[in-house]
C-alpha positions in Angstrom: 49.0 -8.3 73.0 45.3 -8.9 72.9 43.4 -9.4 69.7 41.7 -6.0 70.1 45.1 -4.2 70.6 46.5 -6.0 67.5 43.5 -5.0 65.4 43.8 -1.4 66.7 47.5 -1.2 65.9 47.0 -2.6 62.4 44.3 0.0 61.8 46.5 2.7 63.1 49.5 1.7 60.9 47.2 1.8 57.9 45.9 5.3 58.6 49.1 7.1 59.7 50.7 7.2 56.3 47.6 8.8 54.8 47.6 11.5 57.5 51.3 12.0 57.0 51.0 12.5 53.3 48.1 14.9 53.7 50.1 17.0 56.3 53.1 17.2 54.0 51.1 18.0 50.9 49.4 20.9 52.6 52.3 22.2 54.6 50.8 21.3 58.0 54.0 19.7 59.2 54.3 21.6 62.5 51.7 22.8 64.9 53.0 25.9 66.8 49.8 26.3 68.9 49.9 24.8 72.4 47.5 22.6 74.2 44.1 21.1 73.3 42.7 24.4 72.2 45.7 24.9 69.9 45.1 21.5 68.3 41.4 22.4 67.7 42.4 25.8 66.2 45.0 24.1 64.0 42.5 21.5 62.7 39.9 24.2 61.9 42.5 26.4 60.1 43.8 23.3 58.2 40.3 22.5 57.1 39.6 26.1 56.1 42.9 26.2 54.1 42.0 22.9 52.3 38.5 24.2 51.5 39.9 27.5 50.2 42.4 25.6 47.9 39.4 23.6 46.5 37.4 26.7 45.9 40.3 28.5 44.2 41.0 25.5 42.0 37.3 25.2 41.0 37.2 28.9 40.2 40.3 28.7 38.0 39.0 25.6 36.3 35.7 27.4 35.6 37.6 30.4 34.3 39.7 28.2 32.1 36.6 26.6 30.6 35.0 29.9 30.0 38.0 31.5 28.3 38.4 28.4 26.1 34.8 28.6 25.2 35.1 32.2 24.2 38.3 31.5 22.2 36.5 28.7 20.4 33.6 30.9 19.5 35.9 33.6 18.2 37.7 31.0 16.0 34.4 29.8 14.6 33.2 33.3 13.8 36.5 34.2 12.3 36.5 31.2 9.9 32.8 31.7 8.9 33.2 35.3 7.7 
């Protein structure tokens, strides 16, 4: 095995567990689409799903902050009366 091949295999073995964990965490375990076009579609849909999850999470975090803020104001106004 050449030096280049060894370097490539080491790099690949370091990256594959990360990809595997990402696929399992986001339920992308199996690709049912065939061929190169199916791989492209699967990658785009996976990225869209990941972005949608981030957007929904950010929305609920914002909503949680807003409702906590309103509850905090209500408590302050209740105690000052």
